[in-house]
C-alpha positions as CSV (number, residue, x, y, z in Angstrom):
1,X,0.0,0.0,-0.1
2,X,1.4,3.5,-1.1
3,X,0.2,6.3,1.1
4,X,1.1,9.6,-0.3
5,X,0.8,12.9,1.7
6,X,1.1,15.3,-1.1
7,X,2.1,14.5,-4.7
8,X,1.7,15.7,-8.2
9,X,2.6,13.1,-11.0
10,X,1.9,12.6,-14.6
11,X,0.8,9.2,-14.5
12,X,-0.3,6.8,-11.5
13,X,-0.6,3.0,-12.5
14,X,-1.7,0.5,-9.9
15,X,-1.4,-2.8,-11.7
16,X,-0.3,-6.2,-10.3
17,X,-1.0,-9.6,-11.8
18,X,0.1,-11.4,-8.5
19,X,-1.2,-9.9,-5.1
20,X,-3.1,-7.0,-6.4
21,X,-1.9,-3.5,-5.9
22,X,-3.4,-0.7,-3.7
23,X,-3.0,3.0,-3.2
24,X,-4.7,5.1,-0.4
25,X,-5.1,8.8,0.0
26,X,-6.5,10.0,3.4
27,X,-5.9,11.9,6.5
28,X,-5.8,15.5,6.9
29,X,-3.2,16.3,4.2
30,X,-3.5,13.4,1.8
31,X,-3.6,14.6,-1.7
32,X,-2.8,13.5,-5.2
33,X,-2.6,15.3,-8.6
34,X,-2.1,13.3,-11.7
35,X,-2.9,13.4,-15.3
36,X,-3.9,9.7,-15.4
37,X,-4.9,7.3,-12.6
38,X,-5.0,3.7,-14.1
39,X,-6.3,0.7,-11.8
40,X,-6.0,-2.5,-13.4
41,X,-4.5,-1.4,-16.7
42,X,-3.2,-4.6,-18.0
43,X,-5.3,-7.8,-19.0
44,X,-5.2,-10.0,-16.1
45,X,-4.0,-7.4,-13.5
46,X,-5.7,-5.8,-10.8
47,X,-5.4,-2.4,-8.9
48,X,-7.5,-0.5,-6.3
49,X,-7.6,2.9,-4.9
50,X,-9.0,4.0,-1.5
51,X,-10.0,7.7,-0.8
52,X,-10.9,8.7,2.6
53,X,-10.6,11.3,5.3
54,X,-9.6,14.7,4.1
55,X,-8.0,13.1,1.1
56,X,-8.3,14.7,-2.3
57,X,-7.7,13.5,-5.9
58,X,-7.4,15.7,-8.9
59,X,-7.0,13.8,-12.4
60,X,-7.4,14.3,-16.1
61,X,-8.5,10.9,-16.6
62,X,-9.3,8.0,-14.2
63,X,-9.3,4.4,-15.8
64,X,-10.6,2.0,-13.4
65,X,-10.5,-1.6,-15.0
66,X,-8.9,-0.4,-18.3
67,X,-7.9,-3.9,-19.4
68,X,-8.0,-5.8,-16.2
69,X,-10.0,-5.3,-12.8
70,X,-10.0,-2.0,-11.0
71,X,-11.8,-0.9,-7.9
72,X,-12.2,2.6,-6.6
73,X,-13.5,3.1,-3.0
74,X,-14.4,6.4,-1.7
75,X,-15.7,6.9,1.8
76,X,-14.8,10.5,2.1
77,X,-12.7,13.2,0.6
78,X,-13.1,14.9,-2.8
79,X,-12.4,13.3,-6.3
80,X,-12.2,15.7,-9.4
81,X,-12.0,14.3,-12.7
82,X,-11.4,17.0,-15.3
83,X,-12.1,14.9,-18.3
84,X,-13.1,11.2,-18.3
85,X,-13.9,8.6,-15.6
86,X,-14.2,5.2,-17.1
87,X,-15.2,1.9,-15.4
88,X,-14.6,-1.3,-17.4
89,X,-13.1,0.2,-20.6
90,X,-11.7,-2.5,-22.8
91,X,-13.6,-5.9,-23.5
92,X,-13.0,-8.2,-20.7
93,X,-12.1,-5.4,-18.3
94,X,-14.1,-4.8,-15.1
95,X,-14.2,-1.6,-13.2
96,X,-16.2,-0.7,-10.0
97,X,-16.7,2.6,-8.2
98,X,-18.1,2.6,-4.6
99,X,-19.0,6.2,-3.5
100,X,-20.3,6.1,0.1
101,X,-19.1,9.6,1.2
102,X,-17.4,12.5,0.1
103,X,-17.9,14.4,-3.4
104,X,-17.1,13.0,-7.1
105,X,-17.1,15.4,-10.0
106,X,-16.5,14.2,-13.6
107,X,-17.0,16.0,-16.8
108,X,-17.7,12.7,-18.6
109,X,-18.2,9.1,-17.4
110,X,-18.0,5.9,-19.4
111,X,-19.6,3.0,-17.3
112,X,-18.9,-0.4,-19.0
113,X,-17.7,1.1,-22.3
114,X,-16.8,-2.2,-23.9
115,X,-16.1,-4.0,-20.7
116,X,-18.3,-4.4,-17.3
117,X,-18.7,-1.1,-15.2
118,X,-20.4,-0.7,-11.9
119,X,-21.1,2.4,-10.0
120,X,-22.5,2.4,-6.5
121,X,-23.6,5.5,-4.8
122,X,-24.8,6.5,-1.3
123,X,-22.8,9.8,-1.2
124,X,-23.0,13.2,-3.1
125,X,-22.2,12.9,-6.8
126,X,-22.1,15.7,-9.4
127,X,-21.9,15.4,-13.1
128,X,-21.7,18.6,-15.0
129,X,-23.1,17.4,-18.2
130,X,-24.4,14.1,-19.8
131,X,-22.0,11.4,-20.6
132,X,-21.7,10.1,-24.2
133,X,-22.2,6.6,-22.7
134,X,-25.3,7.5,-21.0
135,X,-27.6,5.5,-23.6
136,X,-25.4,2.5,-23.6
137,X,-27.3,-0.6,-22.7
138,X,-24.4,-2.5,-21.1
139,X,-24.0,-0.1,-18.3
140,X,-24.5,-1.3,-14.7
141,X,-25.8,1.5,-12.2
142,X,-26.5,1.3,-8.5
143,X,-27.7,4.0,-6.1
144,X,-27.7,3.6,-2.6
145,X,-28.0,-0.4,-3.0
146,X,-30.6,-0.4,-5.6
147,X,-29.9,-1.5,-9.1
148,X,-31.8,-0.2,-12.0
């Protein structure tokens, strides 16, 4: 587990074929700024991200389950995606986002682009404009434990 206190990076890739990899941002000063956050980027690999406390994340793109399996858990803090949040991007990939607290803001969301994507929410979520994937039939969506 990697727990940064403050960081500005071009790319953060959490991608492990063996034990799974995890990154955690939390506490009062935990923050991370990156162009790309990639969880489970490679086929057969997995990665997870945990956002809590006063943690904050700012990314141009977040790819949760790009080619493999990615899990993002947010129980507090602020996640700002200035471009695309994708869950389950490539065929065979799986991405999940569990938002139980804090705030998430993304310009575009692709949930289950060609893979499987699941978004579960019980906290605040804002999306400034409609996602181009909003009409796709392969999206899985859950809000406060109810699937529609």
